[in-house]
C-alpha positions in Angstrom: -13.4 -11.8 -11.9 -10.7 -12.6 -9.3 -11.0 -12.4 -5.6 -8.0 -10.2 -5.0 -6.2 -7.7 -7.2 -2.7 -6.9 -6.0 -1.4 -3.6 -7.2 2.4 -3.4 -7.2 4.0 0.0 -7.8 7.6 -0.4 -9.0 10.3 2.1 -9.2 14.0 1.0 -9.5 13.6 -2.4 -7.8 15.6 -4.5 -10.2 17.1 -6.6 -7.3 13.7 -7.5 -5.6 10.9 -7.3 -8.1 11.3 -11.0 -9.3 11.2 -12.2 -5.7 8.2 -10.2 -4.7 6.2 -11.4 -7.8 7.0 -15.0 -6.8 6.1 -14.3 -3.1 2.7 -12.8 -4.2 2.0 -15.9 -6.4 2.9 -18.1 -3.4 0.8 -16.1 -0.9 -1.9 -18.8 -0.6 -4.5 -16.8 -2.4 -5.7 -18.8 -5.4 -7.8 -16.2 -7.2 -5.2 -13.5 -7.8 -4.8 -10.7 -10.4 -1.3 -9.2 -10.3 -1.0 -5.6 -11.6 2.4 -4.1 -11.9 2.8 -0.4 -12.5 6.4 0.5 -13.6 6.8 4.1 -12.7 9.5 5.0 -15.2 12.3 2.9 -13.6 15.8 3.6 -14.8 17.9 0.8 -13.2 17.0 -2.1 -15.6 13.7 -2.9 -13.8 11.7 -2.1 -16.9 13.7 -4.4 -19.2 13.6 -7.2 -16.6 9.9 -7.0 -16.3 9.3 -6.9 -20.1 11.8 -9.5 -21.1 11.7 -12.1 -18.2 8.9 -11.4 -15.7 5.9 -10.6 -18.0 4.5 -14.2 -17.8 4.0 -13.7 -14.0 2.1 -10.4 -14.5 -1.6 -10.2 -15.4 -1.6 -6.4 -16.2 1.5 -4.3 -16.8 1.2 -0.5 -16.8 4.2 1.6 -17.8 4.6 5.3 -16.9 6.9 7.1 -19.3 7.7 9.7 -16.6 8.2 9.0 -12.9 5.0 10.3 -11.2 5.2 8.9 -7.6 3.7 6.0 -5.7 0.2 7.6 -5.5 0.0 8.0 -9.3 1.2 4.4 -9.7 -1.5 3.1 -7.3 -4.2 5.2 -9.1 -3.1 3.6 -12.5 -3.3 0.1 -11.0 -6.7 0.6 -9.4 -8.1 1.4 -12.9 -7.2 -2.0 -14.1 -8.3 -4.0 -11.1 -11.0 -6.7 -11.7 -10.9 -8.3 -8.2 -13.5 -8.0 -5.5 -10.8 -6.5 -3.3 -7.7 -4.5 -3.9 -4.5 -4.7 -1.8 -1.3 -2.8 -2.3 2.2 -4.4 -2.3 5.5 -2.6 -2.4 8.0 -4.1 -4.8 10.8 -4.4 -2.1 10.8 -7.2 0.4 9.7 -5.3 3.5 6.1 -6.7 3.5 5.4 -10.4 3.2 2.4 -11.4 1.0 1.8 -14.4 3.3 -0.3 -11.9 5.2 -3.0 -11.7 2.4 -5.1 -14.8 3.5 -5.5 -13.4 7.0 -6.5 -10.0 5.7 -9.0 -11.6 3.4 -10.4 -13.7 6.2 -10.9 -10.6 8.4 -12.6 -8.6 5.6 -14.8 -11.5 4.7 -15.8 -12.8 8.2 -15.8 -9.8 10.4 -18.0 -6.7 10.5 -15.5 -4.6 8.6 -15.1 -3.0 5.2 -11.3 -2.3 5.1 -8.3 -4.0 6.6 -4.9 -2.4 7.3 -1.9 -4.5 8.1 -0.1 -2.8 11.0 3.7 -3.1 11.4 3.5 -2.1 15.0 0.4 -3.8 16.5 1.3 -6.1 19.3 5.1 -5.5 18.9 7.4 -3.9 21.5 8.4 -0.3 20.7 11.2 -0.1 18.3 11.1 -3.7 17.2 9.7 -3.2 13.7 11.7 -0.1 12.9 14.1 2.3 14.6 12.5 4.4 17.5 12.8 7.7 15.6 11.0 6.2 12.6 8.3 4.7 14.7 7.8 8.0 16.6 7.3 9.9 13.4 4.8 7.3 12.1 3.0 7.3 15.5 2.7 11.0 15.3 1.3 11.0 11.8 -1.1 8.2 12.7 -2.3 10.0 15.8 -2.9 13.2 13.8 -4.8 11.3 11.2 -6.9 9.6 13.9 -7.9 13.0 15.2 -9.7 13.8 12.0 -10.9 10.3 11.0 -12.0 8.9 14.3 -10.2 5.7 13.6 -7.9 4.2 16.3 -5.1 3.1 14.0 -1.5 2.3 15.0 -0.1 2.4 11.4 -1.9 4.8 9.0 1.2 4.8 6.7 1.3 1.1 6.2 1.6 -0.2 2.6 -0.9 -3.0 3.4 -4.3 -1.6 2.8 -7.1 -3.9 1.6 -10.2 -2.2 0.2 -13.3 -3.2 -1.7 -12.5 -2.5 -5.3 -15.9 -1.0 -5.7 -15.0 1.8 -3.2 -11.5 2.6 -4.7 -12.9 2.7 -8.2 -15.8 5.0 -7.2 -13.8 7.8 -5.6 -11.4 10.3 -7.1 -7.9 9.8 -5.6 -5.8 12.9 -6.2 -2.4 12.5 -4.6 0.6 11.4 -6.6 3.2 10.7 -3.9 3.3 8.9 -0.6 0.6 11.2 0.7 -2.0 9.0 -1.0 -1.9 7.0 2.3 -3.6 9.7 4.5 -5.8 10.6 1.6 -7.2 7.1 1.3 -7.7 6.9 5.0 -9.5 10.2 5.2 -11.8 9.3 2.3 -12.6 5.9 3.9 -13.6 7.6 7.1 -15.6 10.2 5.2 -17.5 7.4 3.5 -18.2 5.7 6.8 -16.2 2.6 6.1 -15.5 0.3 9.0 -11.7 -0.3 9.3 -9.9 -3.1 11.1 -6.1 -3.5 11.7 -4.3 -6.8 11.9 -0.6 -7.3 12.8 1.6 -8.2 9.8 5.2 -9.3 9.5 7.7 -6.5 8.4 11.4 -6.6 7.5 12.4 -3.0 7.3 15.1 -2.0 4.8 17.5 0.9 5.1 17.9 4.0 2.9 21.2 2.4 1.7 19.2 -0.6 0.6 16.8 1.6 -1.4 14.1 2.9 1.0 12.6 6.0 -0.6 10.3 7.7 1.8 11.9 10.6 3.8 11.4 13.6 6.0 9.8 15.7 3.2 7.2 13.0 2.8 6.3 13.3 6.5 5.7 17.0 6.1 3.5 16.4 3.1 1.6 13.8 5.0 0.8 16.4 7.7 -0.5 18.8 5.0 -2.5 16.1 3.4 -4.1 15.0 6.7 -5.3 18.6 7.3 -6.4 19.0 3.7 -8.7 16.0 3.6 -9.6 16.2 7.2 -11.1 19.6 6.8 -12.7 18.8 3.4 -14.4 15.6 4.2 -15.1 15.6 7.9 
């Protein structure tokens, strides 16, 4: 059993996936399980992973049809053997060097879950453009209304949960709206949640960023859906 299972959903990240795998291995966490879920990539990522990067991967899951980030996370969670699970995007926006701090917080403090916030302690607009940060802040505030948490970044990729929790609940969402779903279900289960600031290097849509306005609307619906159901 490893200490930390890192679930990496991958969709068309041929230019960054090798670098992120190396960064995860060099994160400073010795007991790692790396789980890559290839969500039917079509840009050469699949071939690169299978032919060159497989020695760096502990578990490789391949979706024959693109299903979305949430579906990829669900697939990865099923294969996790670590005490904790953390999610890592396959681009280079989030730096795995943050993992040791997150593990320290979850081990030493009176908390169950750790979120890595892109905005905590940073001047407004530093981590991302003001319009993007305003949308994220609105979604986070709306989620906090239902959950009772005081988060600054509900939509963050960096969420570290006990594996026992994630493997005991039924996650339903297939897209980016799995983020508010997990947050709502953590609150409904009474989990204590702590945020820590993390480094973040935002990429543009031209560079391959995938989340968009439609995902924001779906997040609003998801917050209401699970807020009403579980609280």
